[in-house]
C-alpha positions as CSV (number, residue, x, y, z in Angstrom):
1,X,-103.9,-153.8,-98.7
2,X,-105.1,-157.2,-97.6
3,X,-108.9,-157.8,-98.6
4,X,-111.5,-158.0,-95.7
5,X,-113.2,-160.9,-95.3
6,X,-116.1,-161.9,-97.6
7,X,-119.6,-161.0,-96.8
8,X,-122.3,-163.4,-96.6
9,X,-120.1,-166.0,-94.7
10,X,-120.3,-166.6,-91.0
11,X,-117.7,-165.8,-88.7
12,X,-115.7,-168.5,-87.8
13,X,-114.7,-169.1,-84.2
14,X,-112.0,-167.4,-84.4
15,X,-112.3,-164.6,-86.7
16,X,-109.4,-163.4,-88.4
17,X,-107.5,-160.6,-86.4
18,X,-106.4,-157.6,-89.0
19,X,-104.6,-155.3,-86.2
20,X,-101.2,-156.4,-87.0
21,X,-101.7,-154.4,-90.6
22,X,-103.9,-151.3,-89.1
23,X,-100.7,-150.1,-87.5
24,X,-97.3,-149.2,-88.8
25,X,-95.2,-151.1,-86.4
26,X,-94.3,-154.9,-85.7
27,X,-97.2,-156.6,-83.8
28,X,-95.9,-159.0,-81.7
29,X,-97.3,-162.7,-80.3
30,X,-96.3,-165.0,-77.8
31,X,-96.7,-168.9,-78.2
32,X,-95.1,-169.2,-81.2
33,X,-92.4,-172.2,-82.4
34,X,-89.6,-171.2,-84.9
35,X,-86.9,-173.0,-86.2
36,X,-84.0,-171.6,-88.4
37,X,-83.7,-173.0,-91.8
38,X,-80.4,-172.8,-93.8
39,X,-80.6,-172.5,-97.5
40,X,-82.6,-174.5,-99.9
41,X,-81.1,-177.9,-98.3
42,X,-83.1,-177.4,-95.2
43,X,-86.1,-175.2,-96.7
44,X,-87.5,-177.3,-99.6
45,X,-87.4,-181.2,-97.7
46,X,-89.3,-179.3,-95.1
47,X,-91.8,-177.5,-97.6
48,X,-92.5,-180.3,-99.3
49,X,-93.5,-182.9,-95.9
50,X,-95.5,-180.1,-94.5
51,X,-97.5,-180.0,-97.8
52,X,-97.9,-183.9,-98.3
53,X,-99.6,-183.5,-94.8
54,X,-102.0,-180.6,-95.8
55,X,-105.6,-181.6,-95.1
56,X,-106.9,-178.2,-96.4
57,X,-105.3,-175.3,-97.7
58,X,-101.9,-174.3,-98.8
59,X,-100.7,-170.6,-99.8
60,X,-97.2,-170.2,-101.7
61,X,-95.9,-166.8,-102.7
62,X,-92.6,-166.4,-104.5
63,X,-90.3,-164.1,-106.4
64,X,-88.5,-166.7,-108.4
65,X,-89.8,-170.3,-109.5
66,X,-87.8,-172.5,-111.2
67,X,-87.9,-176.2,-112.0
68,X,-84.9,-178.2,-111.2
69,X,-84.0,-181.2,-108.8
70,X,-83.9,-179.6,-105.9
71,X,-87.4,-177.4,-106.3
72,X,-89.1,-180.8,-107.9
73,X,-90.1,-182.1,-104.5
74,X,-92.2,-179.1,-103.8
75,X,-94.0,-179.1,-106.9
76,X,-94.5,-182.7,-106.6
77,X,-96.3,-182.5,-102.9
78,X,-98.2,-179.0,-104.4
79,X,-99.6,-181.4,-107.3
80,X,-100.4,-184.0,-105.1
81,X,-102.3,-182.3,-102.6
82,X,-104.3,-180.7,-105.1
83,X,-105.3,-183.9,-106.7
84,X,-106.5,-185.4,-103.0
85,X,-108.9,-182.2,-102.8
86,X,-106.5,-179.9,-101.1
87,X,-107.0,-176.0,-101.9
88,X,-103.5,-174.7,-103.5
89,X,-103.0,-171.2,-104.4
90,X,-99.8,-170.6,-106.0
91,X,-98.7,-167.0,-106.8
92,X,-95.3,-165.9,-108.6
93,X,-94.0,-162.2,-109.4
94,X,-93.7,-161.9,-113.5
95,X,-90.5,-160.5,-113.5
96,X,-88.3,-163.0,-111.3
97,X,-90.2,-165.7,-112.7
98,X,-90.6,-164.7,-116.0
99,X,-87.7,-166.9,-117.6
100,X,-89.1,-170.1,-116.4
101,X,-92.9,-169.5,-116.4
102,X,-93.6,-171.2,-119.5
103,X,-92.3,-174.5,-117.7
104,X,-93.9,-173.6,-114.7
105,X,-97.1,-173.1,-116.4
106,X,-96.8,-176.4,-118.2
107,X,-95.9,-178.5,-115.2
108,X,-98.8,-177.3,-113.2
109,X,-101.3,-177.6,-115.9
110,X,-104.8,-179.9,-114.9
111,X,-102.9,-180.7,-111.5
112,X,-105.4,-179.0,-109.5
113,X,-103.2,-175.9,-108.3
114,X,-104.0,-172.4,-109.2
115,X,-101.3,-170.4,-110.5
116,X,-101.3,-166.5,-110.4
117,X,-98.8,-164.2,-111.8
118,X,-98.1,-161.0,-110.1
119,X,-97.8,-158.0,-112.8
120,X,-96.9,-160.3,-115.7
121,X,-94.5,-159.3,-118.2
122,X,-95.8,-161.1,-121.8
123,X,-95.6,-158.1,-123.7
124,X,-92.8,-155.1,-123.4
125,X,-96.1,-152.7,-123.4
126,X,-96.5,-154.1,-119.8
127,X,-93.8,-152.2,-118.9
128,X,-95.8,-148.9,-119.8
129,X,-98.5,-149.7,-117.1
130,X,-98.3,-148.1,-113.4
131,X,-96.6,-149.7,-111.0
132,X,-94.1,-152.3,-112.8
133,X,-91.2,-151.3,-111.0
134,X,-93.0,-152.3,-107.9
135,X,-92.9,-156.6,-107.8
136,X,-93.8,-159.4,-105.4
137,X,-90.5,-160.3,-103.3
138,X,-91.7,-161.9,-100.4
139,X,-91.2,-165.8,-100.0
140,X,-93.9,-167.4,-97.7
141,X,-95.7,-170.6,-97.6
142,X,-98.5,-171.6,-95.6
143,X,-100.1,-175.1,-94.7
144,X,-103.7,-175.2,-93.2
145,X,-103.3,-171.9,-91.4
146,X,-101.0,-174.1,-88.5
147,X,-97.4,-174.3,-89.9
148,X,-95.8,-171.0,-92.0
149,X,-92.4,-170.5,-94.2
150,X,-90.8,-167.2,-94.2
151,X,-87.3,-165.9,-95.4
152,X,-84.9,-164.9,-97.9
153,X,-85.1,-168.0,-100.0
154,X,-86.8,-168.4,-104.1
155,X,-87.7,-171.7,-105.3
156,X,-84.6,-172.3,-106.7
157,X,-81.7,-174.5,-106.4
158,X,-79.2,-172.7,-104.3
159,X,-76.4,-173.7,-106.5
160,X,-78.4,-172.0,-109.6
161,X,-78.3,-168.4,-110.6
162,X,-80.5,-167.5,-113.7
163,X,-78.1,-165.3,-114.5
164,X,-74.7,-166.8,-114.0
165,X,-75.1,-170.6,-114.3
166,X,-74.2,-173.1,-111.7
167,X,-72.0,-172.7,-109.0
168,X,-69.7,-175.3,-106.9
169,X,-70.7,-173.7,-103.5
170,X,-74.5,-173.0,-102.6
171,X,-75.5,-169.2,-101.8
172,X,-76.0,-168.3,-98.3
173,X,-79.6,-167.8,-97.5
174,X,-81.9,-168.6,-94.6
175,X,-85.3,-168.7,-93.8
176,X,-87.9,-169.8,-90.8
177,X,-90.4,-172.4,-90.0
178,X,-92.9,-171.1,-87.8
179,X,-95.9,-172.5,-85.8
180,X,-98.4,-170.5,-83.7
181,X,-100.4,-167.3,-83.7
182,X,-98.2,-165.4,-86.0
183,X,-99.1,-167.8,-88.9
184,X,-102.3,-166.2,-89.3
185,X,-100.8,-162.7,-90.7
186,X,-98.4,-165.0,-92.9
187,X,-101.5,-166.2,-94.1
188,X,-103.8,-163.2,-94.4
189,X,-100.8,-161.6,-96.6
190,X,-100.4,-164.7,-99.1
191,X,-104.2,-164.6,-99.4
192,X,-104.2,-161.0,-100.3
193,X,-100.9,-161.0,-102.7
194,X,-102.8,-164.1,-104.3
195,X,-106.1,-162.1,-104.8
196,X,-104.2,-159.2,-106.1
197,X,-102.3,-160.8,-108.6
198,X,-105.3,-163.1,-109.8
199,X,-107.8,-160.6,-110.2
200,X,-105.1,-158.1,-111.3
201,X,-103.9,-159.5,-114.3
202,X,-107.3,-161.5,-115.4
203,X,-110.0,-159.0,-114.7
204,X,-110.5,-157.7,-118.1
205,X,-110.9,-161.5,-119.6
206,X,-113.4,-161.8,-116.5
207,X,-115.5,-159.1,-117.1
208,X,-115.6,-159.9,-120.6
209,X,-116.8,-163.4,-119.6
210,X,-119.5,-162.5,-117.3
211,X,-120.8,-160.2,-119.9
212,X,-120.8,-162.6,-123.0
213,X,-122.0,-165.2,-120.4
214,X,-125.5,-166.4,-121.1
215,X,-126.2,-166.9,-117.3
216,X,-123.5,-163.8,-116.2
217,X,-124.6,-164.9,-112.2
218,X,-122.9,-168.3,-112.7
219,X,-119.8,-166.8,-114.3
220,X,-119.6,-164.2,-111.2
221,X,-120.1,-167.3,-109.0
222,X,-117.3,-169.4,-110.7
223,X,-115.5,-166.2,-109.9
224,X,-115.7,-166.0,-106.9
225,X,-115.1,-169.5,-106.1
226,X,-111.3,-168.8,-107.0
227,X,-111.0,-165.2,-105.1
228,X,-112.8,-166.4,-102.0
229,X,-110.9,-165.8,-98.9
230,X,-112.6,-168.7,-96.7
231,X,-111.0,-169.2,-93.3
232,X,-111.0,-172.4,-92.0
233,X,-112.2,-172.4,-88.2
234,X,-109.2,-173.1,-86.0
235,X,-110.4,-176.7,-84.1
236,X,-109.1,-177.0,-80.3
237,X,-106.5,-179.6,-81.5
238,X,-104.7,-177.4,-83.9
239,X,-104.3,-174.5,-81.2
240,X,-100.7,-174.2,-80.1
241,X,-99.7,-174.8,-76.5
242,X,-98.1,-171.8,-74.9
243,X,-94.6,-171.2,-75.6
244,X,-92.7,-168.3,-74.4
245,X,-91.3,-167.2,-78.2
246,X,-92.7,-163.8,-79.2
247,X,-92.7,-162.9,-83.1
248,X,-94.0,-160.6,-85.4
249,X,-94.8,-161.0,-89.0
250,X,-94.2,-157.8,-91.0
251,X,-94.9,-156.6,-94.6
252,X,-93.8,-153.7,-97.0
253,X,-96.5,-152.6,-98.9
254,X,-98.1,-149.8,-101.1
255,X,-100.7,-149.1,-98.7
256,X,-100.4,-149.1,-95.1
257,X,-97.4,-150.3,-94.5
258,X,-94.6,-148.7,-96.5
259,X,-92.1,-148.0,-94.1
260,X,-92.9,-150.6,-91.6
261,X,-89.9,-152.8,-92.3
262,X,-87.3,-149.8,-92.8
263,X,-88.9,-148.5,-89.0
264,X,-88.5,-151.6,-87.5
265,X,-84.6,-152.1,-88.7
266,X,-83.9,-148.7,-87.5
267,X,-85.7,-149.0,-84.3
268,X,-83.6,-152.5,-83.5
269,X,-80.4,-150.8,-84.3
270,X,-81.4,-148.0,-81.9
271,X,-82.1,-150.2,-79.1
272,X,-78.3,-151.9,-79.5
273,X,-76.2,-152.0,-76.7
274,X,-73.8,-154.8,-77.4
275,X,-73.6,-155.8,-80.7
276,X,-75.5,-155.8,-84.2
277,X,-75.0,-158.1,-87.3
278,X,-76.2,-157.5,-90.4
279,X,-76.3,-159.4,-94.0
280,X,-78.0,-158.1,-96.7
281,X,-77.0,-158.7,-100.6
282,X,-77.9,-154.9,-101.7
283,X,-77.4,-152.4,-99.6
284,X,-77.7,-148.6,-100.1
285,X,-79.9,-147.7,-96.9
286,X,-81.2,-144.2,-96.7
287,X,-79.7,-141.0,-94.3
288,X,-81.7,-142.2,-91.2
289,X,-80.6,-145.7,-91.8
290,X,-77.0,-145.1,-92.0
291,X,-76.8,-142.4,-89.2
292,X,-78.6,-145.2,-86.8
293,X,-75.5,-147.5,-87.7
294,X,-73.0,-144.9,-87.1
295,X,-74.5,-144.1,-83.9
296,X,-74.6,-147.2,-82.4
297,X,-71.2,-147.8,-83.5
298,X,-70.0,-144.8,-81.6
299,X,-71.5,-145.3,-78.4
300,X,-69.8,-148.9,-77.9
301,X,-71.9,-151.4,-80.1
302,X,-69.6,-154.2,-82.1
303,X,-71.2,-153.2,-85.4
304,X,-70.9,-155.9,-88.4
305,X,-72.4,-155.9,-91.9
306,X,-71.8,-158.5,-94.2
307,X,-72.3,-157.8,-97.6
308,X,-71.4,-159.6,-101.4
309,X,-68.1,-160.4,-102.1
310,X,-69.2,-162.4,-104.9
311,X,-70.7,-159.9,-107.3
312,X,-73.7,-160.6,-109.3
313,X,-74.9,-157.3,-110.4
314,X,-72.3,-154.6,-110.6
315,X,-74.1,-151.4,-109.9
316,X,-76.0,-153.0,-106.9
317,X,-72.2,-153.7,-105.5
318,X,-71.3,-150.1,-106.5
319,X,-74.0,-148.9,-104.6
320,X,-72.9,-150.7,-101.7
321,X,-69.2,-149.4,-102.3
322,X,-69.6,-146.0,-102.4
323,X,-70.8,-145.8,-98.6
324,X,-67.7,-148.0,-97.2
325,X,-65.9,-144.9,-96.1
326,X,-68.4,-143.0,-94.4
327,X,-69.2,-146.2,-92.6
328,X,-65.8,-147.3,-91.7
329,X,-64.9,-144.0,-90.4
330,X,-68.2,-144.0,-88.0
331,X,-67.0,-147.3,-86.6
332,X,-68.6,-149.8,-88.7
333,X,-66.7,-153.4,-89.8
334,X,-67.7,-154.0,-93.4
335,X,-67.4,-157.8,-94.5
336,X,-67.7,-159.2,-98.2
337,X,-68.8,-162.9,-98.0
338,X,-66.5,-164.6,-101.0
339,X,-67.3,-168.7,-101.1
340,X,-70.6,-167.8,-103.3
341,X,-73.1,-165.6,-103.9
342,X,-74.7,-163.9,-100.9
343,X,-78.5,-163.9,-100.7
344,X,-79.4,-163.6,-96.8
345,X,-81.5,-160.7,-95.8
346,X,-81.2,-161.1,-91.7
347,X,-80.1,-158.6,-88.5
348,X,-79.3,-159.6,-85.0
349,X,-79.2,-157.3,-81.9
350,X,-77.6,-157.9,-78.5
351,X,-78.7,-162.0,-79.3
352,X,-82.2,-161.2,-78.0
353,X,-83.7,-159.7,-81.6
354,X,-83.6,-161.0,-84.7
355,X,-85.2,-160.9,-88.3
356,X,-85.3,-163.1,-91.3
357,X,-86.9,-162.1,-94.6
358,X,-86.8,-161.0,-97.8
359,X,-86.1,-157.7,-97.6
360,X,-82.8,-155.9,-98.7
361,X,-81.4,-153.1,-97.4
362,X,-82.0,-150.7,-100.2
363,X,-84.4,-148.6,-101.9
364,X,-86.2,-151.4,-104.3
365,X,-87.1,-153.5,-100.9
366,X,-87.7,-150.6,-98.4
367,X,-89.6,-148.4,-100.7
368,X,-91.1,-150.3,-103.8
369,X,-91.3,-153.9,-103.4
370,X,-93.9,-156.3,-101.9
371,X,-91.4,-157.9,-99.0
372,X,-91.9,-160.0,-95.8
373,X,-89.8,-160.6,-92.8
374,X,-90.1,-162.2,-89.3
375,X,-89.1,-160.8,-86.4
376,X,-88.0,-163.0,-83.2
377,X,-87.4,-161.5,-80.0
378,X,-86.1,-165.2,-78.5
379,X,-82.3,-165.4,-77.3
380,X,-81.7,-169.2,-78.0
381,X,-83.3,-168.2,-82.0
382,X,-81.0,-165.0,-81.7
383,X,-77.8,-166.7,-80.7
384,X,-78.2,-169.4,-83.2
385,X,-79.0,-167.1,-85.9
386,X,-75.7,-164.9,-84.7
387,X,-73.4,-168.1,-84.6
388,X,-74.5,-168.8,-88.3
389,X,-73.7,-165.2,-89.0
390,X,-70.1,-165.4,-87.2
391,X,-69.5,-168.6,-89.2
392,X,-69.7,-167.2,-92.4
393,X,-67.6,-164.0,-91.8
394,X,-64.9,-166.0,-90.9
395,X,-65.0,-167.1,-94.3
396,X,-65.0,-163.4,-95.6
397,X,-62.5,-160.5,-96.4
398,X,-63.0,-157.6,-93.9
399,X,-63.0,-154.3,-95.5
400,X,-59.8,-152.2,-94.3
401,X,-59.6,-148.6,-93.6
402,X,-56.7,-148.4,-96.1
403,X,-58.6,-150.4,-98.9
404,X,-61.3,-147.4,-98.9
405,X,-59.8,-144.2,-98.4
406,X,-56.9,-144.8,-100.7
407,X,-58.9,-143.1,-103.2
408,X,-59.1,-139.5,-104.0
409,X,-62.1,-137.5,-102.5
410,X,-63.1,-136.4,-105.4
411,X,-63.2,-139.7,-107.1
412,X,-65.0,-141.5,-104.0
413,X,-67.8,-138.0,-104.5
414,X,-68.0,-138.7,-107.8
415,X,-69.2,-142.2,-107.9
416,X,-71.6,-141.5,-105.2
417,X,-72.8,-138.5,-106.5
418,X,-73.6,-141.0,-109.8
419,X,-75.1,-143.8,-107.3
420,X,-77.5,-141.4,-105.8
421,X,-78.6,-139.6,-109.1
422,X,-79.6,-143.3,-110.4
423,X,-81.3,-144.0,-107.4
424,X,-83.4,-140.6,-107.5
425,X,-84.4,-141.4,-111.2
426,X,-85.4,-145.1,-110.3
427,X,-87.2,-143.9,-107.6
428,X,-89.2,-140.9,-109.3
429,X,-90.0,-143.5,-112.1
430,X,-91.8,-145.9,-109.8
431,X,-93.7,-143.2,-108.0
432,X,-91.8,-143.0,-104.9
433,X,-92.4,-139.3,-103.5
434,X,-90.4,-138.0,-100.6
435,X,-86.9,-138.1,-99.1
436,X,-84.4,-141.5,-98.7
């Protein structure tokens, strides 16, 4: 849960509004500007340019942070901003960034950038700690509380995969540049993630330092200066003129927002009347989600699902493919993306509703990880995203009915049972209760 505003500070002219977090549904705001960004080729220069213009603070949260030629400008911008007095806070996931964490820490050392690691894995005993299977998977960056970036793109070159090396074609992925009222909840979420990571990792050493200090109150004030969540007052010149785009920032966490993203998906599918386009690399939804897809197809909606054709994790691909027969029989058209790895997580409904974010449609994203999506109700944005999806599907292979139904029924049932059992065991080990 995001921390409350710090005590002892006067409320700024526009105090933070936490209403978006207190309800388990998307809370929309108008007057926003949004721009679709395709891959790191679009995202990284835009983020670096925004950070170079930063005057007050920068918040960045990502699952993977890797130092390479594509991401170097972003890291350089973060360091330059910190050195000119901008408050820069960066949080990375301890599992996703484990391989490159030492290099990242060395790169940011003495730069002024404060780096926090969410649930670090420095020793094997860390896996025995509760909640280690719940990872920070969101990707957000907020500059001066005015400009926000959210999507599925990690801080890594699109041509590089940490497990499969370098590829000729960049992976397919998307993010959104947002300006307007929707940036406020994005900033609050990023602040909360950084504070949780910083104190969650270092609370023992911080407590010991306070107890051993000759002047414990000074030590406590120093700790508070690192964790404080002061909010810069919104100046009149920072206000965004009224614009029609309605957006909602939604998260999945383990407090009040456990099922918000999943419910948003299902509700959008239920309201579809003409077309439904879904892109996700990892697909293993629960019963409600699958029934919603089939129901949409059976009432005449054109339902298209774009999944991985070039596989990075074999079991994840198997989990998706055990559902092919059920969905194709129900009228869902399934495509597998072939040119490169697929990492995008987007959905477009009727060219009016669209979402871009970090959440896959699988148990890890919908029930475990900390995720974030931006929902946009705007015809121009949704149409542009749908065209991108259509272009990707033209480069894909459509899975035909005869390809999935040629196997014997008992073989399909056995595979599905094995996948379901593995998912069940994993979720129980992670502490998830209830049906999926």
